[in-house]
C-alpha positions, 0 to 999 in steps of 0.5 A: 500500500502506497502512502502519501507523504506531506513534504516539508521544507526540512525534508526537501533540499532546495536547489539554487538556479541562476537565470540570465534575463537579458532579452527575455520578456518580463512576463514570461520570465516572471511566470517561469521563475514563480513556478520554480520558486513555488516548486511546481516543477517538482513531483513533491509539490504541495499547495500548503508547503514551501518546496520550491527552489532559490532563483537568482536573476541576473541582467535584470536591467536587460529584460524586454517590455513588449508592445506599448508597455513602457508607457503603461503606468503603475499606480499605488497609494501612500495611504495619506490624503492625496497620496495617489502616485504613479510611474511608467513601467519603462521609467521604473525599469530604467531607474530600479530594474531589480525592484521592477522584476521583483514586483512582477514576480511578486504579482505571480505569487500567492499573497499569503504568509507562504507567498511571502516566505517563497518570495524571500528565495528570489534574488535579483541583480541588475548586472551579471555579478551575484554574491551566491557563487558558493551555492553552486547555482545551476543555469535555468533555461527560460523559453524565450519564444512564444508558442506557435499558434495552431 
């Protein structure tokens, strides 16, 4: 008789992956990185457990915004009277590429305590250098092209 086991972070050993984001559309990058962070690529995936891996994103300043997305605005409120603020996606990508990629990946994760725990395993850097060489990260291949329409 086979038993179903509940995976826990203590029993699973997370891997480290590195992703070169140069030339990849930011939505495609975020969707695939979010799946690895959650652990959906593993057979031991469980919705209630953090079984994902660590992901290092390098060259965040070289991600691509397709179409007219550079001109679209991102809104937020400071919770003070008259505190509605906005910035275009293109300007945010130029000024703070790490924060931009982190924000897009956060949008694809669950907004719970578990989601915040998963989000902490994301490391984003604007350039090619990262300080996680001791973890021996493996390269993670992101599909760069869209699926062919049938």
